[in-house]
N, C-alpha and C positions, 0 to 999 in steps of 0.2 A: 589278380592283383588289382587291375583297374577298378573293379567292383568295390574293393575295400576301400580305395583311395576315395571314390565318389560317396560310399557310405559314410566315411569318415568327414568328408565335406559337408554332407547333408546334416550329419549330426552335429556338427560345429555351427552350421548355419542355424540350425533350431536352438541351440545352447545360446548362441549369440543373440538371436532374436528374443528369447525369453529373459535374458539379462538387460536387455535394452529397452524394456517397455516404456520407460520414462522418456527414453531418446527418441522414440518412434522412427528408428532407423533400422535397417537390415545391414547386418555385417557380413561380408563373404571374404572367407580366408583365400588369399591368392597364392600362398606359398605352402599350402598343406599344413597348416598348423592344427595341433590336436585340439580337442575340446577344452582340455586343461589349459593349454597355452592360450587359447581365445578367452577364457574366463579370466585368466591372470592379466592378458593384455587390456581386456575390457575394464577391469577394476583399476589398473594402473592409469589408463587414460581417462576414466572417470574422476579419479583423484586429482590428477594433474589439471584437469578442466575444471574442477570444483563444481561439477554438476550435481552433487549430493544436496547441496544448499539450495533449496528452491524457496521462492518467498510466497508465503500464503496470502491468498486474496484478502482485502479486507472484510471483516464481518460486518453484518448489520449494525453492530453495537458500536462499531467505529465510524458509521457514517455520520456526516455533518448535516443535520437538520435542526430546525428550530432557533437558529441563531437571532433572527429578528425578535422572536418571542422573548427569548433569554435577554437580549440587550434592552428591550422595552421594559422588561420587568426590573432589571437593574437600574435603568435610567429614572423609572418612576420612583423607586426607593431612594435613589440618590437625590432626585429633585425635591421630593417631599422632605427629606433630612436637611438638605441645604435651605429650603425655605424657612424650616423651623429654627435653623441656626441663625439665619439672617434676622429672623424675628426677634430672637434673643439679644442679637448685637444693638438692636434699636428698641430696647424694652419699653422705653418711655412711649414710643407711638405704637408698638405692637400691643402693649397693655390696653391701650384705649381703644383698639379696634374690638368689634363684636366677635363673638365665636364663629359666626357664619362667614365673616369677612376673612378671619384667619383661615378657616378651612378652605374657602375659596381660593385664597392665595396659594395654600400648599398644593391644592389639586392642580391649579393652573401650572405651577412650577413642575409638578410631577408629570402633567401631560407633555410639556415642552421638553423635559429631559428624557421622557419615554420615547419620545419621536426621535431625538438624537441617539438614544441607546439602540433603537431599532435599525437605525442606519449603520451605526458601528458595529452591531451584531451581525447584520447581513454582510457588511464588508469583511468582517473575520471569517464567516462561513465561506464566502466566495475564495478567500486566500487558502483556507484549508482545503478546499476542493481542488483549486489549481495545484497545490502542493501534492496533494494525492495522485493526481493526474501526472504530474512530473515524476513521481516516485514510481507510478505504474510503468511509464514508459522506460525509466531508467532500469527497472527489473527486467522487462522485456528485452532491451539491449544487452543487458549482463546475460540472460539466458541465451540469446542468440550467439553472444561472443563464446560462452561456455560450449555451446554445441559445435561451433566452428573449431575450437581448440580440440574438442574430443574427435572431431572428424579427421583434423590434421593429424593428430597423435595417432589414431589407428591407421590412416594412410602410411605413415611413416613406418609402421610396424608391419606392412604388408597386408592390409585388408582393404577392401573396396567398401564403401558406404553408400547405401541407397536409401533415400528418404521413404 
């Protein structure tokens, strides 16, 4: 009879290890639970701990790059447009200026606002990256809390959990 109990415990241990590949933990039944009971307890504790919901890592498409370039482009367009609008507001003077002077004025305004746009774009990019790091840390903490809840649940049901 002791062999049957040892064989059951070993089978239960293998089953629990297979079910917990995401947990990276070894479950040892302490009260002679059957493999079916181990499976039921594992599923119940995983559900209770909420471990099924894992957060995917950000893909490369979600990476925050090019903020300065995008900001500079937007700023240049805004600057040139603003220069044109200002020129239209003072039509009598703007019309007297030569085409080269008008173009130079628009380009200077575009350069100035492009520099400001690059600074704003870089700032937004840094903020997005900080937000991503905070979210990642929060997800890691949530996963650690879920693993602890799972271990507590399994311990309460008569199992030993080894990492």
